[in-house]
C-alpha positions as a printed Julia matrix, in Angstrom:
143×3 Matrix{Float64}:
 -139.98  -27.18  43.86
 -138.3   -28.77  46.95
 -138.69  -32.36  48.19
 -141.04  -31.48  51.04
 -143.48  -30.03  48.76
 -143.47  -33.02  46.4
 -143.87  -35.31  49.28
 -147.37  -33.26  50.27
 -148.29  -33.59  46.69
 -147.58  -37.47  46.24
 -148.99  -38.1   50.04
 -152.25  -35.71  49.13
 -153.05  -37.22  45.56
 -152.87  -40.67  46.84
 -155.61  -39.23  49.24
 -157.38  -38.25  46.96
 -157.64  -41.38  45.02
 -158.36  -43.95  47.94
 -160.92  -41.14  49.12
 -162.21  -41.21  45.42
 -162.05  -45.36  45.05
 -163.85  -45.58  48.12
 -166.58  -43.42  46.87
 -166.68  -45.16  43.61
 -167.83  -48.3   45.68
 -170.1   -47.02  47.84
 -171.28  -46.51  45.35
 -171.81  -42.45  45.85
 -171.33  -41.12  42.41
 -172.25  -37.56  43.18
 -169.68  -37.78  46.16
 -166.91  -39.04  43.76
 -167.5   -36.23  41.72
 -166.41  -33.92  44.1
 -162.31  -35.05  43.39
 -162.42  -34.77  39.65
 -160.95  -31.88  37.23
 -164.17  -30.87  35.03
 -162.42  -32.56  31.66
 -162.08  -35.65  33.55
 -161.19  -38.81  31.64
 -162.44  -42.35  32.76
 -161.09  -45.34  30.36
 -162.52  -49.01  31.01
 -160.94  -52.24  30.08
 -162.04  -52.57  26.45
 -161.59  -48.74  25.74
 -164.95  -47.99  26.87
 -165.06  -44.29  27.61
 -167.19  -42.93  30.36
 -167.82  -39.53  31.69
 -167.03  -40.1   35.5
 -168.61  -42.08  39.17
 -172.18  -42.13  37.67
 -171.42  -44.07  34.01
 -168.73  -46.39  35.72
 -171.27  -47.1   38.74
 -174.61  -47.68  36.09
 -171.7   -50.35  34.37
 -171.18  -51.91  37.4
 -174.71  -52.63  38.2
 -175.01  -54.39  35.01
 -171.52  -56.64  35.73
 -172.24  -57.3   39.32
 -174.57  -57.87  41.66
 -172.11  -55.72  43.58
 -168.67  -54.59  43.6
 -165.96  -53.78  46.61
 -162.3   -53.41  45.84
 -159.56  -54.36  48.14
 -156.64  -51.86  47.92
 -152.97  -53.53  48.46
 -150.94  -50.75  47.06
 -151.12  -47.26  46.3
 -148.21  -45.6   44.57
 -147.25  -42.29  42.75
 -144.42  -40.54  41.29
 -144.44  -36.65  41.08
 -143.97  -35.55  36.57
 -141.97  -31.69  37.38
 -142.27  -30.94  34.22
 -146.26  -31.08  33.87
 -146.91  -30.79  37.21
 -148.99  -33.95  36.94
 -148.91  -36.61  40.02
 -149.33  -40.25  38.51
 -151.18  -42.95  41.18
 -151.03  -46.71  40.39
 -153.74  -48.18  43.23
 -154.12  -51.86  42.89
 -155.57  -54.91  44.41
 -158.57  -57.22  44.63
 -161.73  -56.76  43.44
 -164.43  -58.89  45.15
 -168.18  -59.18  45.84
 -170.97  -60.83  43.94
 -171.16  -62.18  40.06
 -174.96  -61.99  38.72
 -175.93  -64.86  39.44
 -175.42  -64.86  42.85
 -171.41  -66.52  43.17
 -168.64  -64.5   45.36
 -165.49  -63.87  44.17
 -162.33  -62.38  45.99
 -159.41  -62.49  43.37
 -160.54  -60.23  40.73
 -157.19  -58.26  40.19
 -156.96  -54.23  39.19
 -154.64  -51.78  38.63
 -156.48  -48.34  38.7
 -154.06  -45.56  36.95
 -154.61  -41.78  37.8
 -153.03  -38.55  36.46
 -154.01  -35.51  38.92
 -153.05  -31.97  38.84
 -153.6   -29.21  41.2
 -155.19  -32.3   43.66
 -157.87  -33.06  41.18
 -158.22  -36.47  39.24
 -157.61  -35.71  35.4
 -157.41  -38.95  34.27
 -157.7   -42.67  35.55
 -157.58  -46.06  33.52
 -159.05  -48.84  34.71
 -158.49  -52.62  34.06
 -159.16  -55.54  35.39
 -159.56  -59.71  35.47
 -163.37  -59.74  34.75
 -164.02  -60.01  31.33
 -161.62  -63.22  31.33
 -163.13  -64.52  34.59
 -166.64  -63.83  32.45
 -164.75  -65.64  29.32
 -163.91  -68.55  31.45
 -167.52  -68.66  33.07
 -169.22  -68.86  29.52
 -166.74  -71.68  28.33
 -164.88  -69.32  25.93
 -161.54  -68.39  27.65
 -158.61  -69.64  25.88
 -156.49  -71.2   28.46
 -157.38  -72.23  32.17
 -157.28  -69.6   34.3
């Protein structure tokens, strides 16, 4: 594959990821699901496995009154051996905790694997658990 084709795949994969994340945060899990491969895997912080954006929206509804993502960067790399594009989206979660307290600096990193324009896997990491431990007085160190 030549460099223009690789660059086009990378750009398309980044657009797919940002569109998927935007739809997931509305939340519009039905529209977000259009970007997923049939055997999609979603793994949240702590190793929680979910079938897709419907389950993650339900999970988020228990953890937050509402939550959105403020994108800082979306980076991607093409793996020529597998044909997979690896996309990393990072930034901050912002919203309201269940007690109504606002937050805006909760770091996150989402790692995606795409093939043939579809998301095959997403791994999600963020600071929410640490913040909740701190709020409950269970944190081992100050945030």
